[in-house]
PDB file of N, CA, C and O in Angstrom:
ATOM      1  N   MET A   1       0.849  -1.214   0.013  1.00  0.00           N
ATOM      2  CA  MET A   1       0.036   0.010  -0.026  1.00  0.00           C
ATOM      3  C   MET A   1       0.845   1.270  -0.010  1.00  0.00           C
ATOM      4  O   MET A   1       1.723   1.415   0.841  1.00  0.00           O
ATOM      5  N   ALA A   2       0.596   2.185  -0.905  1.00  0.00           N
ATOM      6  CA  ALA A   2       1.405   3.327  -0.993  1.00  0.00           C
ATOM      7  C   ALA A   2       1.051   4.367   0.144  1.00  0.00           C
ATOM      8  O   ALA A   2      -0.094   4.531   0.564  1.00  0.00           O
ATOM      9  N   THR A   3       2.143   5.039   0.587  1.00  0.00           N
ATOM     10  CA  THR A   3       1.945   6.004   1.696  1.00  0.00           C
ATOM     11  C   THR A   3       2.190   7.389   1.301  1.00  0.00           C
ATOM     12  O   THR A   3       1.880   8.340   2.018  1.00  0.00           O
ATOM     13  N   SER A   4       2.787   7.505   0.075  1.00  0.00           N
ATOM     14  CA  SER A   4       3.145   8.877  -0.458  1.00  0.00           C
ATOM     15  C   SER A   4       3.077   8.920  -1.944  1.00  0.00           C
ATOM     16  O   SER A   4       3.130   7.888  -2.613  1.00  0.00           O
ATOM     17  N   LYS A   5       2.954  10.170  -2.495  1.00  0.00           N
ATOM     18  CA  LYS A   5       3.060  10.404  -3.939  1.00  0.00           C
ATOM     19  C   LYS A   5       4.096  11.398  -4.245  1.00  0.00           C
ATOM     20  O   LYS A   5       4.153  12.440  -3.591  1.00  0.00           O
ATOM     21  N   VAL A   6       4.887  11.155  -5.161  1.00  0.00           N
ATOM     22  CA  VAL A   6       5.964  12.154  -5.479  1.00  0.00           C
ATOM     23  C   VAL A   6       5.808  12.505  -6.957  1.00  0.00           C
ATOM     24  O   VAL A   6       5.782  11.682  -7.872  1.00  0.00           O
ATOM     25  N   VAL A   7       5.706  13.843  -7.075  1.00  0.00           N
ATOM     26  CA  VAL A   7       5.543  14.379  -8.558  1.00  0.00           C
ATOM     27  C   VAL A   7       6.729  15.287  -8.878  1.00  0.00           C
ATOM     28  O   VAL A   7       7.121  16.156  -8.100  1.00  0.00           O
ATOM     29  N   TYR A   8       7.287  15.029 -10.088  1.00  0.00           N
ATOM     30  CA  TYR A   8       8.318  15.924 -10.655  1.00  0.00           C
ATOM     31  C   TYR A   8       7.749  17.150 -11.106  1.00  0.00           C
ATOM     32  O   TYR A   8       6.896  17.035 -11.987  1.00  0.00           O
ATOM     33  N   ASN A   9       8.030  18.327 -10.697  1.00  0.00           N
ATOM     34  CA  ASN A   9       7.309  19.597 -11.117  1.00  0.00           C
ATOM     35  C   ASN A   9       8.118  20.213 -12.266  1.00  0.00           C
ATOM     36  O   ASN A   9       7.619  21.144 -12.900  1.00  0.00           O
ATOM     37  N   GLY A  10       9.183  19.806 -12.532  1.00  0.00           N
ATOM     38  CA  GLY A  10      10.162  20.489 -13.542  1.00  0.00           C
ATOM     39  C   GLY A  10      11.053  21.353 -12.845  1.00  0.00           C
ATOM     40  O   GLY A  10      10.853  21.594 -11.655  1.00  0.00           O
ATOM     41  N   GLY A  11      12.121  21.899 -13.531  1.00  0.00           N
ATOM     42  CA  GLY A  11      12.983  22.672 -12.937  1.00  0.00           C
ATOM     43  C   GLY A  11      13.713  22.138 -11.671  1.00  0.00           C
ATOM     44  O   GLY A  11      14.019  22.864 -10.725  1.00  0.00           O
ATOM     45  N   LEU A  12      13.959  20.834 -11.737  1.00  0.00           N
ATOM     46  CA  LEU A  12      14.708  20.072 -10.712  1.00  0.00           C
ATOM     47  C   LEU A  12      14.045  20.222  -9.340  1.00  0.00           C
ATOM     48  O   LEU A  12      14.743  20.273  -8.327  1.00  0.00           O
ATOM     49  N   ARG A  13      12.652  20.295  -9.289  1.00  0.00           N
ATOM     50  CA  ARG A  13      11.860  20.369  -8.074  1.00  0.00           C
ATOM     51  C   ARG A  13      10.867  19.213  -8.100  1.00  0.00           C
ATOM     52  O   ARG A  13      10.281  18.854  -9.122  1.00  0.00           O
ATOM     53  N   THR A  14      10.719  18.648  -6.878  1.00  0.00           N
ATOM     54  CA  THR A  14       9.640  17.498  -6.602  1.00  0.00           C
ATOM     55  C   THR A  14       8.793  17.892  -5.526  1.00  0.00           C
ATOM     56  O   THR A  14       9.302  18.567  -4.631  1.00  0.00           O
ATOM     57  N   THR A  15       7.559  17.579  -5.458  1.00  0.00           N
ATOM     58  CA  THR A  15       6.626  17.648  -4.439  1.00  0.00           C
ATOM     59  C   THR A  15       6.219  16.209  -3.911  1.00  0.00           C
ATOM     60  O   THR A  15       5.643  15.437  -4.677  1.00  0.00           O
ATOM     61  N   SER A  16       6.507  15.856  -2.646  1.00  0.00           N
ATOM     62  CA  SER A  16       6.069  14.592  -2.038  1.00  0.00           C
ATOM     63  C   SER A  16       4.815  14.914  -1.227  1.00  0.00           C
ATOM     64  O   SER A  16       4.784  15.910  -0.504  1.00  0.00           O
ATOM     65  N   THR A  17       3.753  14.053  -1.347  1.00  0.00           N
ATOM     66  CA  THR A  17       2.603  14.299  -0.600  1.00  0.00           C
ATOM     67  C   THR A  17       2.316  12.968   0.290  1.00  0.00           C
ATOM     68  O   THR A  17       2.216  11.858  -0.233  1.00  0.00           O
ATOM     69  N   HIS A  18       2.205  13.167   1.539  1.00  0.00           N
ATOM     70  CA  HIS A  18       1.665  12.012   2.454  1.00  0.00           C
ATOM     71  C   HIS A  18       0.320  11.763   2.235  1.00  0.00           C
ATOM     72  O   HIS A  18      -0.487  12.658   2.484  1.00  0.00           O
ATOM     73  N   LEU A  19      -0.083  10.605   1.774  1.00  0.00           N
ATOM     74  CA  LEU A  19      -1.473  10.369   1.373  1.00  0.00           C
ATOM     75  C   LEU A  19      -2.567  10.522   2.462  1.00  0.00           C
ATOM     76  O   LEU A  19      -3.656  11.054   2.245  1.00  0.00           O
ATOM     77  N   GLN A  20      -2.152   9.973   3.727  1.00  0.00           N
ATOM     78  CA  GLN A  20      -3.087   9.986   4.813  1.00  0.00           C
ATOM     79  C   GLN A  20      -3.316  11.329   5.351  1.00  0.00           C
ATOM     80  O   GLN A  20      -4.461  11.641   5.675  1.00  0.00           O
ATOM     81  N   SER A  21      -2.289  12.206   5.488  1.00  0.00           N
ATOM     82  CA  SER A  21      -2.472  13.475   6.117  1.00  0.00           C
ATOM     83  C   SER A  21      -2.603  14.675   5.197  1.00  0.00           C
ATOM     84  O   SER A  21      -3.110  15.731   5.576  1.00  0.00           O
ATOM     85  N   GLY A  22      -2.091  14.461   3.882  1.00  0.00           N
ATOM     86  CA  GLY A  22      -2.099  15.377   2.865  1.00  0.00           C
ATOM     87  C   GLY A  22      -1.045  16.405   2.917  1.00  0.00           C
ATOM     88  O   GLY A  22      -1.047  17.323   2.097  1.00  0.00           O
ATOM     89  N   LYS A  23      -0.043  16.296   3.936  1.00  0.00           N
ATOM     90  CA  LYS A  23       1.057  17.177   4.058  1.00  0.00           C
ATOM     91  C   LYS A  23       2.025  16.971   2.939  1.00  0.00           C
ATOM     92  O   LYS A  23       2.259  15.845   2.499  1.00  0.00           O
ATOM     93  N   GLU A  24       2.652  18.178   2.426  1.00  0.00           N
ATOM     94  CA  GLU A  24       3.520  18.187   1.404  1.00  0.00           C
ATOM     95  C   GLU A  24       4.894  18.588   1.817  1.00  0.00           C
ATOM     96  O   GLU A  24       5.080  19.363   2.755  1.00  0.00           O
ATOM     97  N   ILE A  25       5.995  17.984   1.015  1.00  0.00           N
ATOM     98  CA  ILE A  25       7.222  18.453   1.229  1.00  0.00           C
ATOM     99  C   ILE A  25       7.818  18.672  -0.233  1.00  0.00           C
ATOM    100  O   ILE A  25       7.790  17.804  -1.107  1.00  0.00           O
ATOM    101  N   ILE A  26       8.338  19.894  -0.377  1.00  0.00           N
ATOM    102  CA  ILE A  26       8.830  20.330  -1.680  1.00  0.00           C
ATOM    103  C   ILE A  26      10.312  20.311  -1.592  1.00  0.00           C
ATOM    104  O   ILE A  26      10.892  20.907  -0.684  1.00  0.00           O
ATOM    105  N   THR A  27      10.944  19.642  -2.513  1.00  0.00           N
ATOM    106  CA  THR A  27      12.535  19.582  -2.551  1.00  0.00           C
ATOM    107  C   THR A  27      13.044  20.178  -3.905  1.00  0.00           C
ATOM    108  O   THR A  27      12.429  20.053  -4.964  1.00  0.00           O
ATOM    109  N   ASP A  28      14.202  20.822  -3.763  1.00  0.00           N
ATOM    110  CA  ASP A  28      14.915  21.292  -4.965  1.00  0.00           C
ATOM    111  C   ASP A  28      16.235  20.587  -5.035  1.00  0.00           C
ATOM    112  O   ASP A  28      16.732  20.094  -4.023  1.00  0.00           O
ATOM    113  N   ALA A  29      16.830  20.526  -6.242  1.00  0.00           N
ATOM    114  CA  ALA A  29      18.222  20.045  -6.355  1.00  0.00           C
ATOM    115  C   ALA A  29      19.161  21.102  -5.766  1.00  0.00           C
ATOM    116  O   ALA A  29      18.839  22.288  -5.697  1.00  0.00           O
ATOM    117  N   PRO A  30      20.242  20.657  -5.379  1.00  0.00           N
ATOM    118  CA  PRO A  30      21.268  21.646  -4.817  1.00  0.00           C
ATOM    119  C   PRO A  30      21.764  22.680  -5.887  1.00  0.00           C
ATOM    120  O   PRO A  30      21.739  22.416  -7.089  1.00  0.00           O
ATOM    121  N   VAL A  31      22.194  23.812  -5.409  1.00  0.00           N
ATOM    122  CA  VAL A  31      22.645  24.829  -6.304  1.00  0.00           C
ATOM    123  C   VAL A  31      23.760  24.384  -7.256  1.00  0.00           C
ATOM    124  O   VAL A  31      23.791  24.756  -8.429  1.00  0.00           O
ATOM    125  N   ASP A  32      24.676  23.571  -6.706  1.00  0.00           N
ATOM    126  CA  ASP A  32      25.846  23.223  -7.544  1.00  0.00           C
ATOM    127  C   ASP A  32      25.391  22.145  -8.602  1.00  0.00           C
ATOM    128  O   ASP A  32      26.213  21.703  -9.406  1.00  0.00           O
ATOM    129  N   ASN A  33      24.060  21.716  -8.599  1.00  0.00           N
ATOM    130  CA  ASN A  33      23.540  20.910  -9.606  1.00  0.00           C
ATOM    131  C   ASN A  33      22.447  21.720 -10.461  1.00  0.00           C
ATOM    132  O   ASN A  33      21.505  21.166 -11.027  1.00  0.00           O
ATOM    133  N   GLN A  34      22.668  22.965 -10.480  1.00  0.00           N
ATOM    134  CA  GLN A  34      21.731  24.012 -11.184  1.00  0.00           C
ATOM    135  C   GLN A  34      20.363  23.988 -10.649  1.00  0.00           C
ATOM    136  O   GLN A  34      19.432  24.266 -11.405  1.00  0.00           O
ATOM    137  N   GLY A  35      20.138  23.668  -9.358  1.00  0.00           N
ATOM    138  CA  GLY A  35      18.842  23.701  -8.734  1.00  0.00           C
ATOM    139  C   GLY A  35      18.752  25.025  -7.891  1.00  0.00           C
ATOM    140  O   GLY A  35      19.619  25.900  -7.916  1.00  0.00           O
ATOM    141  N   LYS A  36      17.655  25.067  -7.177  1.00  0.00           N
ATOM    142  CA  LYS A  36      17.379  26.331  -6.459  1.00  0.00           C
ATOM    143  C   LYS A  36      17.895  26.237  -4.949  1.00  0.00           C
ATOM    144  O   LYS A  36      17.876  27.229  -4.220  1.00  0.00           O
ATOM    145  N   GLY A  37      18.335  25.047  -4.538  1.00  0.00           N
ATOM    146  CA  GLY A  37      18.868  24.834  -3.288  1.00  0.00           C
ATOM    147  C   GLY A  37      18.007  24.499  -2.242  1.00  0.00           C
ATOM    148  O   GLY A  37      18.455  24.303  -1.113  1.00  0.00           O
TER     149      GLY A  37
END
């Protein structure tokens, strides 16, 4: 059974959503990999 859903938003950013609570975590690639840090 899945507990989270991860979506690639483009621009080296992902959003992970915890399915039970709906809480989100947004992550970016590090600056040295051309991300936003």
